[in-house]
C-alpha positions in Angstrom: 208.1 149.6 -26.2 211.2 147.7 -26.6 209.5 144.8 -27.2 207.2 145.8 -29.8 210.0 147.3 -31.4 211.5 143.9 -31.1 208.5 142.2 -32.5 208.1 145.1 -35.2 211.3 144.6 -36.4 211.4 140.8 -36.1 208.4 140.6 -38.3 210.3 142.3 -41.1 212.1 139.0 -41.6 208.8 137.0 -41.6 207.5 139.4 -44.3 210.6 138.8 -46.4 209.1 134.9 -46.4 206.2 136.1 -48.3 208.2 137.9 -50.8 210.4 135.0 -51.0 207.6 132.8 -51.4 206.1 134.9 -54.2 209.3 134.8 -56.1 209.6 130.6 -55.7 213.2 130.8 -54.9 213.2 127.3 -54.2 210.5 124.5 -53.1 213.2 122.2 -51.3 213.0 123.0 -47.4 216.3 121.3 -46.6 218.6 121.0 -49.5 219.8 123.5 -52.7 222.4 122.8 -54.7 224.4 124.9 -56.9 222.2 127.9 -57.0 223.4 130.9 -55.1 225.7 133.4 -56.7 228.6 135.1 -54.6 227.0 138.0 -52.8 224.2 135.4 -51.5 226.9 132.7 -50.4 228.8 135.4 -48.4 225.6 137.1 -46.8 224.4 133.6 -45.5 227.8 132.4 -44.5 228.6 135.2 -42.4 225.2 135.5 -41.4 224.9 132.0 -40.1 228.1 132.2 -38.1 227.4 135.4 -36.7 224.8 135.0 -33.8 224.5 137.1 -30.9 227.2 135.1 -29.0 229.3 137.6 -30.6 228.4 140.4 -28.2 228.9 138.3 -25.2 231.5 135.7 -25.8 234.3 137.5 -27.4 234.2 140.8 -25.1 233.8 138.3 -22.0 236.8 136.1 -23.1 238.8 139.2 -23.5 238.2 140.2 -19.4 240.4 137.3 -18.4 242.5 136.3 -21.4 243.5 139.4 -23.0 244.7 140.1 -26.4 245.3 136.1 -26.6 241.8 135.6 -26.4 240.6 138.1 -28.7 242.7 137.1 -31.8 242.1 133.3 -30.5 238.3 133.8 -31.0 238.6 136.0 -33.7 240.6 133.1 -35.6 238.4 130.6 -34.3 235.5 132.0 -35.9 236.9 132.4 -39.1 239.1 129.0 -39.3 236.1 126.9 -39.9 235.0 128.7 -43.1 239.0 128.5 -44.2 238.9 124.7 -43.6 235.6 124.7 -45.7 237.4 126.1 -48.6 239.1 122.7 -48.9 236.7 120.0 -47.6 233.7 121.6 -49.6 235.1 121.0 -52.8 236.4 117.6 -51.8 232.7 116.6 -50.8 231.3 118.6 -53.6 233.1 116.4 -55.8 233.1 113.0 -53.9 229.8 113.1 -52.8 227.5 115.2 -55.0 224.4 114.1 -53.9 225.1 114.2 -50.2 223.2 117.0 -48.2 225.7 117.4 -45.5 228.2 115.8 -42.9 225.9 112.9 -41.9 225.0 111.8 -45.7 228.9 111.8 -46.6 229.6 109.3 -43.4 226.7 107.1 -44.9 228.2 107.0 -47.9 231.6 105.8 -46.4 230.4 103.9 -43.5 226.5 103.2 -43.6 223.3 104.8 -41.9 224.7 103.6 -38.2 227.7 105.9 -38.1 225.8 108.6 -40.2 223.0 108.5 -37.3 225.8 108.7 -34.6 227.0 112.1 -36.5 223.5 113.3 -36.8 223.2 112.8 -32.7 226.2 114.6 -32.1 225.3 117.6 -34.5 221.9 118.0 -33.0 223.3 118.1 -29.2 226.0 120.5 -30.7 223.3 122.7 -32.4 220.9 122.4 -29.3 223.7 123.6 -27.3 224.3 126.6 -29.7 220.5 127.5 -29.9 220.1 127.7 -26.3 223.2 129.7 -25.8 222.0 132.1 -28.5 218.6 132.5 -27.2 219.7 132.7 -23.4 221.8 135.8 -24.8 219.4 137.5 -26.2 216.9 137.2 -22.9 220.2 138.4 -21.2 220.1 141.4 -23.2 216.5 142.6 -22.7 216.8 141.5 -19.0 219.4 143.7 -18.8 217.7 146.8 -20.9 214.3 146.9 -18.7 214.6 143.6 -16.3 212.4 141.8 -18.6 212.0 138.1 -17.6 214.1 135.7 -19.4 211.2 133.6 -20.7 209.3 136.4 -22.5 212.1 137.1 -24.7 213.1 133.7 -25.4 209.4 132.9 -26.4 209.1 135.8 -28.8 212.5 135.4 -30.6 211.6 131.8 -30.8 208.2 132.4 -32.6 209.5 135.3 -35.0 211.9 132.5 -36.6 209.2 129.8 -36.6 206.9 132.2 -38.6 209.4 131.6 -41.5 211.9 128.9 -40.9 209.1 125.9 -40.7 207.2 127.3 -43.9 209.7 128.1 -45.9 212.7 126.0 -44.9 216.3 126.3 -46.2 215.7 129.2 -48.7 213.8 131.3 -46.5 217.0 131.1 -43.8 219.1 132.3 -46.6 216.9 135.0 -48.0 216.7 136.5 -44.7 220.4 136.1 -44.3 221.3 138.7 -46.9 218.7 141.1 -45.0 220.1 140.6 -42.1 224.1 140.7 -43.1 223.0 144.4 -44.3 221.9 145.4 -40.9 224.9 143.5 -39.2 227.5 145.1 -41.3 226.2 148.7 -41.3 225.3 148.8 -37.4 229.0 147.2 -37.0 230.4 150.1 -39.0 228.3 152.8 -36.9 229.5 151.4 -33.3 233.0 151.7 -34.5 232.8 155.4 -34.1 230.9 155.2 -30.8 233.4 153.2 -29.1 235.7 155.6 -26.9 239.0 154.3 -27.8 240.5 157.7 -27.0 239.4 156.8 -23.0 240.8 153.6 -23.1 244.5 154.8 -24.6 244.3 157.3 -22.0 243.8 155.3 -19.1 247.1 154.6 -17.9 246.2 153.1 -14.5 244.1 150.5 -16.3 247.3 149.5 -18.8 249.7 149.4 -15.8 247.5 147.0 -13.7 246.8 144.8 -16.3 249.6 144.8 -18.7 249.7 140.9 -18.4 246.4 141.0 -20.6 248.5 142.5 -23.6 251.9 140.9 -23.3 252.6 138.7 -25.8 255.3 137.0 -23.7 252.7 135.6 -21.5 252.6 132.1 -22.0 248.7 131.9 -20.5 247.7 134.5 -23.4 248.8 132.1 -26.2 247.1 128.9 -24.3 244.0 130.7 -23.8 244.0 132.0 -27.8 244.9 128.8 -29.2 241.9 127.3 -26.7 239.4 129.3 -28.5 241.0 128.7 -32.0 240.7 124.9 -31.3 237.3 124.8 -29.7 235.4 127.0 -32.0 237.7 125.7 -35.3 236.5 122.2 -34.9 232.9 122.6 -33.2 231.7 124.2 -36.4 232.6 121.4 -38.5 229.2 119.6 -36.9 227.1 122.7 -38.0 224.9 121.3 -40.6 223.7 124.8 -41.7 227.5 125.1 -42.9 227.2 121.9 -45.0 224.1 123.1 -46.3 225.3 126.2 -47.6 228.4 124.5 -49.0 226.2 122.4 -51.5 224.0 125.4 -51.9 226.8 127.6 -54.1 226.5 127.8 -57.7 230.2 126.1 -58.1 233.2 125.4 -56.4 235.0 129.2 -57.6 231.8 130.8 -55.9 232.5 128.7 -52.7 235.9 129.2 -52.2 236.2 133.2 -53.1 232.7 133.2 -50.7 234.7 131.6 -47.8 237.7 133.4 -47.9 235.8 137.0 -47.8 233.4 135.5 -45.5 236.5 134.4 -43.1 238.0 138.0 -43.5 234.5 139.5 -42.4 233.9 137.3 -39.6 237.5 137.8 -38.0 237.3 141.7 -38.1 233.9 141.8 -36.7 234.9 139.4 -34.1 238.5 141.0 -33.6 236.6 144.4 -33.1 233.8 143.1 -30.7 236.5 141.0 -28.6 239.1 144.1 -28.2 235.8 146.0 -27.0 235.6 144.1 -24.2 239.3 145.4 -23.1 238.1 149.1 -23.4 234.8 148.5 -21.4 236.7 146.7 -18.7 239.0 149.8 -18.6 236.1 152.1 -18.0 233.3 150.4 -16.0 232.7 147.8 -13.6 231.6 144.6 -14.5 229.1 142.5 -12.7 228.2 139.8 -15.5 231.2 139.5 -18.1 228.6 138.3 -20.8 227.4 141.8 -20.7 230.8 143.7 -21.1 230.3 144.9 -24.9 226.7 146.0 -24.1 227.8 148.0 -20.9 230.4 149.8 -23.4 227.8 152.0 -24.5 226.3 152.8 -21.1 223.3 151.2 -21.8 222.5 153.2 -23.4 222.7 156.6 -23.5 220.0 157.5 -25.9 217.1 155.9 -27.0 218.5 155.8 -30.8 221.7 153.7 -29.5 219.2 151.5 -27.4 217.0 151.0 -30.7 220.1 150.5 -33.0 221.2 147.7 -30.3 217.8 146.4 -30.6 217.8 146.1 -34.2 221.8 144.6 -34.2 220.6 141.8 -31.2 217.6 141.2 -33.6 219.6 140.5 -36.7 222.0 138.7 -34.9 220.2 136.2 -33.2 217.8 135.5 -35.9 220.4 135.4 -38.1 221.9 132.4 -36.1 218.8 130.7 -34.9 216.7 130.2 -38.1 219.8 128.3 -39.6 220.1 126.3 -36.8 216.3 125.7 -36.5 216.3 124.7 -40.3 219.3 122.3 -39.6 217.9 120.9 -36.6 214.4 120.0 -38.4 216.5 118.7 -41.5 218.2 116.2 -39.0 215.2 115.1 -37.2 213.4 114.7 -40.7 216.7 112.6 -41.7 216.2 110.4 -38.5 212.6 110.0 -39.1 212.9 108.9 -42.6 215.5 106.2 -41.7 213.2 104.6 -39.2 210.7 104.5 -41.7 208.3 107.4 -39.2 205.3 109.4 -40.5 206.1 112.7 -41.8 203.6 113.9 -39.9 205.4 113.3 -36.4 208.2 115.5 -37.8 206.2 119.0 -36.9 205.5 117.3 -33.5 209.1 116.5 -32.6 210.7 119.9 -33.7 207.7 121.7 -31.4 208.5 119.9 -28.5 212.4 120.1 -29.3 211.8 123.8 -29.3 209.8 123.8 -25.9 212.2 121.8 -24.4 214.8 124.7 -26.0 212.7 127.8 -24.8 212.7 126.3 -21.1 216.5 125.9 -20.7 217.2 129.1 -22.4 215.0 130.8 -20.0 217.5 129.9 -16.8 219.9 132.4 -17.9 222.7 130.3 -17.4 226.7 131.6 -18.6 226.5 132.2 -22.6 230.3 131.3 -22.7 230.4 128.2 -20.6 227.3 126.7 -22.1 229.5 127.1 -26.0 232.4 125.5 -24.4 230.4 122.9 -23.2 229.2 122.4 -27.3 232.8 122.7 -28.2 233.7 120.1 -25.7 231.5 117.2 -27.4 232.6 118.1 -30.7 236.7 118.6 -30.3 236.4 115.0 -28.7 234.4 113.5 -31.6 235.3 115.2 -34.8 238.8 114.0 -36.0 237.9 110.2 -36.2 235.0 111.3 -38.5 236.8 113.8 -40.5 240.0 111.4 -41.0 237.1 108.7 -41.9 235.6 111.0 -44.6 238.7 111.3 -46.0 239.4 107.4 -46.5 240.1 105.8 -43.1 238.1 102.7 -42.7 237.6 102.5 -39.3 233.8 101.7 -38.9 234.0 99.9 -35.8 236.7 101.5 -34.3 235.0 104.7 -34.1 232.8 104.1 -31.6 235.5 103.4 -29.0 237.5 106.3 -30.0 234.6 108.6 -29.7 233.7 107.2 -26.0 236.9 107.2 -24.9 237.9 110.7 -25.8 234.3 112.1 -24.8 235.3 110.5 -21.7 238.9 112.0 -21.3 237.4 115.4 -21.8 235.0 115.5 -19.4 237.1 114.1 -16.8 239.7 116.9 -17.7 236.9 119.8 -18.4 236.7 122.5 -16.0 233.8 123.6 -14.0 232.6 127.2 -14.2 235.1 128.6 -12.1 237.9 127.0 -14.2 239.3 126.1 -11.3 238.2 122.6 -10.4 237.9 119.4 -12.6 237.0 115.8 -12.0 240.6 114.5 -12.8 242.5 116.4 -10.2 239.9 117.1 -7.5 238.0 113.9 -7.4 239.7 111.5 -8.8 243.4 112.9 -7.2 245.0 112.4 -10.9 247.5 115.4 -11.0 249.6 116.1 -14.3 251.0 119.9 -14.2 250.2 121.3 -17.3 246.5 119.9 -17.3 246.2 121.4 -13.7 247.3 124.5 -15.1 245.3 125.0 -18.3 242.3 123.0 -18.0 240.0 124.1 -20.4 242.6 124.0 -23.1 243.9 120.8 -22.3 240.2 119.5 -22.2 239.6 120.5 -25.9 243.7 119.7 -26.9 244.3 115.8 -25.3 241.2 114.5 -26.5 241.9 115.6 -30.2 245.6 114.3 -29.6 244.2 111.2 -28.1 241.4 110.5 -31.1 243.9 111.3 -33.5 246.3 108.6 -32.1 244.1 106.1 -31.9 242.5 106.7 -34.7 246.3 106.1 -36.8 246.9 103.0 -34.6 243.2 101.6 -35.2 243.0 102.3 -38.8 242.7 99.4 -41.8 243.8 100.1 -45.1 241.9 103.3 -47.0 238.8 103.2 -49.0 
């Protein structure tokens, strides 16, 4: 029954495509310039940013990082949009004919580095897509022990039913519908969370006082970890760049990004904080399900279907953006290498089959996201500085390789207690040992920035 409801509700978004086609919002599948008003911009930025990960990751992170992770995750989710206020206006002025980060880099440094950016972007968005579909699969497995592969297949097919035909216009149009459902249901859930029971649970407050102690260095470090990781990672999200150029003008873009950042911060903070409420009331077997279990899951059929609607809206709002952005990048690569356009559809289908297989394994969603964050954090600064005028064409390859190698050596394994640097190479640094995850993001960023400044030539 849950799946019939999922399919029925998902088809609402497919039906909206036919409305879209009828009204001919756009004929271009990947590029829309200076078209969408403030409301469309806000709904699209928010919906694309708020995938099903918000149900899993912020609450899961709160169970061990407390308020530091709650605030850090919320700021990290909102901060990319704040940065895009400045980056967006800059690239719209300097690179008016570009369609994304890779095009801007191509205008600066040529096709080779542009292809490198596309590959990095594809890796990040692929991991993001796998994590999103894994999350929705875990949700339905928790609901009624449904095998991961069934829900993975259904959600991918629903997204494909309108994305491959309608393209970017379809994703932006359905973002509006998804935005309305997401905001409405989140407001409804605010009144369902037992905050009173949480505040009266004195034993939990005493036993877990460290989760609320802002004098605790660990809280600040973990919060900064998520702020850094999520902020820099989203700069490689091609879907964000598509929406920068789709805004009607710079004023619409700036106001839309400010409002979107505020909405995203509030929602992610609310769900992260709810994770603390949940662990105070329930025993947790799987941290990924912390927020879901808060609703006992789920004491009434009504609440269950509310969650199914929220789950469908959240996951489709992000994966349709990702599929379109990935398809766009694949087309860019195939065009550069003069491949037949008919091959693009086969490439995306083979790609999605691989995503389906990987997302059916039930991996830890938060850890999967952190892997994507690591890749992007190690690489983003040289490219971003290059975008703003640093002539470091050949040096970028060296900087990127060394930064990524350093990040991999420091990055912890899933228990967060071991890494290659200390446990296999026997190289010990106290701070890195104590804060492995934070160091794996911060050290490569600092390292790549210093190398970039040292290697740069005269700006363009």
